[in-house]
Every structure is written in C-alpha cells, then in structure tokens.
C-alpha positions as CSV (number, residue, x, y, z in Angstrom):
1,X,75.7,17.5,-54.9
2,X,77.3,16.2,-51.8
3,X,78.2,19.6,-50.5
4,X,74.7,21.1,-50.9
5,X,73.0,17.9,-49.7
6,X,73.3,18.6,-46.0
7,X,72.5,22.3,-46.2
8,X,68.7,23.1,-45.7
9,X,68.8,25.9,-48.3
10,X,67.0,25.7,-51.6
11,X,68.8,24.2,-54.6
12,X,68.5,25.1,-58.3
13,X,69.4,22.2,-60.6
14,X,69.9,23.2,-64.2
15,X,70.6,21.2,-67.3
16,X,69.3,20.1,-70.7
17,X,66.3,17.8,-71.0
18,X,67.3,14.2,-70.4
19,X,70.5,15.0,-68.5
20,X,69.4,13.4,-65.3
21,X,68.3,16.4,-63.3
22,X,65.5,14.5,-61.5
23,X,68.0,11.8,-60.4
24,X,70.3,14.6,-59.0
25,X,67.3,16.0,-57.0
26,X,66.6,12.6,-55.6
27,X,70.2,12.2,-54.6
28,X,70.2,15.6,-52.9
29,X,67.1,14.6,-50.9
30,X,68.7,11.3,-50.0
31,X,71.9,12.9,-48.7
32,X,70.0,15.6,-46.8
33,X,68.6,12.9,-44.4
34,X,65.4,14.8,-44.1
35,X,62.8,12.6,-42.4
36,X,59.9,13.7,-44.6
37,X,59.1,12.6,-48.1
38,X,60.3,13.8,-51.5
39,X,57.2,15.0,-53.4
40,X,57.2,16.6,-56.8
41,X,55.1,18.7,-59.1
42,X,55.6,19.7,-62.7
43,X,55.1,23.4,-62.9
44,X,54.5,23.2,-66.7
45,X,51.8,20.6,-66.5
46,X,49.0,22.7,-64.8
47,X,47.4,26.1,-65.1
48,X,48.1,28.8,-62.5
49,X,45.0,28.1,-60.3
50,X,45.7,24.3,-60.2
51,X,49.4,24.8,-59.4
52,X,48.5,27.1,-56.6
53,X,46.0,24.7,-55.2
54,X,48.4,21.7,-55.6
55,X,51.2,23.6,-53.8
56,X,49.4,25.4,-51.0
57,X,46.1,23.5,-50.7
58,X,42.6,24.9,-50.7
59,X,39.7,25.2,-48.3
60,X,36.3,23.7,-49.1
61,X,34.4,26.0,-51.4
62,X,37.4,28.1,-52.4
63,X,36.5,27.7,-56.1
64,X,34.1,25.8,-58.3
65,X,34.7,22.1,-57.7
66,X,36.4,22.5,-54.4
67,X,34.0,20.1,-52.6
68,X,36.7,19.1,-50.0
69,X,39.6,20.8,-48.4
70,X,43.1,19.7,-49.6
71,X,46.3,20.1,-47.7
72,X,48.6,20.8,-50.7
73,X,52.1,19.6,-51.4
74,X,53.9,21.9,-49.0
75,X,52.0,20.5,-46.0
76,X,52.3,17.0,-47.3
77,X,56.1,17.4,-47.7
78,X,56.5,19.0,-44.2
79,X,59.9,17.8,-42.8
80,X,60.9,16.7,-46.3
81,X,61.6,18.0,-49.8
82,X,59.5,19.5,-52.6
83,X,60.8,18.9,-56.1
84,X,59.6,21.6,-58.4
85,X,60.2,20.4,-62.0
86,X,60.2,22.9,-64.9
87,X,60.6,25.8,-62.5
88,X,61.0,28.2,-65.4
89,X,57.4,27.6,-66.2
90,X,56.0,28.8,-62.9
91,X,53.5,31.5,-63.6
92,X,54.6,35.0,-62.6
93,X,51.6,35.5,-60.3
94,X,52.5,32.5,-58.2
95,X,56.2,33.5,-57.7
96,X,55.5,35.8,-54.7
97,X,53.8,33.0,-52.9
98,X,56.7,30.7,-53.4
99,X,59.1,33.4,-52.3
100,X,57.1,33.8,-49.1
101,X,57.5,30.1,-48.4
102,X,61.3,30.2,-49.0
103,X,61.7,33.4,-46.9
104,X,59.3,32.8,-44.0
105,X,58.3,29.1,-44.2
106,X,54.7,30.2,-44.3
107,X,51.8,29.1,-46.6
108,X,48.2,30.1,-47.0
109,X,45.7,27.8,-48.6
110,X,43.5,29.1,-51.5
111,X,40.4,30.7,-49.9
112,X,41.9,30.7,-46.4
113,X,42.8,33.6,-44.2
114,X,45.1,31.6,-41.8
115,X,48.8,31.1,-42.3
116,X,50.6,27.8,-41.5
117,X,54.3,27.2,-40.9
118,X,56.1,24.5,-42.9
119,X,59.6,23.0,-42.9
120,X,60.2,22.1,-46.5
121,X,63.3,22.1,-48.5
122,X,62.8,23.1,-52.2
123,X,64.8,21.7,-55.1
124,X,63.9,23.5,-58.3
125,X,64.8,22.1,-61.6
126,X,64.9,23.8,-65.0
127,X,66.3,23.5,-68.5
128,X,65.8,27.2,-69.1
129,X,68.1,30.1,-68.5
130,X,66.5,31.7,-65.5
131,X,68.9,34.7,-65.6
132,X,67.7,35.5,-69.1
133,X,64.1,35.1,-67.8
134,X,64.8,37.5,-64.9
135,X,66.3,40.1,-67.3
136,X,63.2,39.7,-69.6
137,X,60.8,40.2,-66.7
138,X,59.4,36.7,-66.7
139,X,60.9,35.5,-63.5
140,X,61.3,37.4,-60.2
141,X,64.9,38.4,-59.4
142,X,64.3,37.9,-55.6
143,X,62.9,34.4,-56.2
144,X,65.8,33.5,-58.4
145,X,68.2,34.7,-55.6
146,X,66.4,32.5,-53.0
147,X,66.3,29.4,-55.3
148,X,69.9,29.6,-56.4
149,X,71.7,29.7,-53.1
150,X,73.0,26.3,-54.3
151,X,73.3,25.8,-58.1
152,X,74.0,22.4,-59.6
153,X,74.7,22.3,-63.3
154,X,74.1,18.8,-64.9
155,X,76.1,18.4,-68.0
156,X,74.4,16.7,-70.9
157,X,75.1,13.0,-71.3
158,X,77.0,13.6,-74.6
159,X,79.6,15.3,-72.4
160,X,79.6,12.5,-69.8
161,X,80.0,9.4,-72.0
162,X,81.3,7.2,-69.2
163,X,78.0,7.7,-67.4
164,X,76.2,6.0,-70.3
165,X,77.3,2.6,-69.1
166,X,76.0,3.3,-65.6
167,X,72.7,4.5,-67.0
168,X,72.4,1.5,-69.4
169,X,73.0,-0.9,-66.5
170,X,70.5,0.9,-64.3
171,X,67.8,1.0,-67.0
172,X,68.4,-2.6,-67.9
173,X,68.1,-3.7,-64.3
174,X,64.9,-1.7,-63.9
175,X,63.5,-3.1,-67.2
176,X,64.3,-6.7,-66.1
177,X,62.9,-6.2,-62.6
178,X,59.6,-5.0,-64.0
179,X,59.4,-8.3,-66.0
180,X,60.8,-10.6,-63.3
181,X,63.8,-11.4,-65.5
182,X,67.4,-11.9,-64.3
183,X,69.6,-8.9,-65.4
184,X,72.4,-11.3,-66.4
185,X,70.1,-13.4,-68.6
186,X,70.5,-12.7,-72.3
187,X,67.4,-11.1,-73.9
188,X,66.6,-12.1,-77.5
C-alpha cells in the first residue's frame, strides 16, 4: 500500500467481502497526497446506462429524464481519486470507455461530441477473480492490464486475527462518537 500510494498508476485491490478493501483504497488515496477528492461508485448497484452517466456525465436531453447536464464522477474527481467498487461487475460495453480514460485521460459525456481531459487516479476493488473473468470473455484483457499495474491483495480477517483488535477499537470509537459517548465508558 505504501509503495503504490505515491505512484499515479491505477491500483487493483482484491480480497474477500468484508476484508477491508475500501479502507485500503482510502489509505492509498491518503498516501498519494492528491489534492482532489476521493469519490466512489459501486459498479454493481446501477444498470449500464446509469453507470455511464454517473462516471462520464451527460448533456441535457441525452436520454429521457436528462433535464439538466451532469458533470459525472470523473470530472468531479479531477485531481483526485475515483474508487470503483465491485469492478468485476462493470458491464462489458462500458469497459472500452474506462480503458480510454486510463490510457488517454479523456472522457466524453453521454450525448456529447466533445472530449475533455481529466487527471484522475483509479482504484478498482473487487472480490472476484478478474483473470478468470478475462479468460471467460467477461472482462477485457487490456483493461485488466491497465487496472492491475499495482495489485494489492487484502487477506481475509480470519488470517489477520491481530487486526481484529484494531478493528474492534475503531468501530467502538466510531459507535461511541455517533452517540456522544466516551469510548472508555463502560456500556451496559
């Protein structure tokens, strides 16, 4: 994590559900010292058209219901980092557009004919075996190559038992802070 943090290349974070991949992505962004924000999208939560609009933006009238232009997450994260959760779920038809951003730093809004440059670092996260998806034809080989310049494997918590105490302390403090309680105060 520390070694890839300063490099502007894309990072692929892999691990089981619940292993802390999102926290790893946040730490990579923090170490990177990029001035922009860390923004995120769950690639499994939306259909292909909505993901495309969310990532690249759209112009007014681009589709039914597009009453206003939207800049999209890549423009909003310019100078920062875009966290793509559940990367293995990104629809195949959107993968060439993501590849273009990674290769050229260029995006085009849905319904637009103009191209904009962006400076966004991508951190992709998955619990799937992308190599297997590439071999099966469900994930582009060239996109996988661009995303995996840095690979971070997050071991499941059952293999990092000493981390459980750190997580319990962190979650306890967060829980107490949300309730204006002292973390040292015993809870009954």
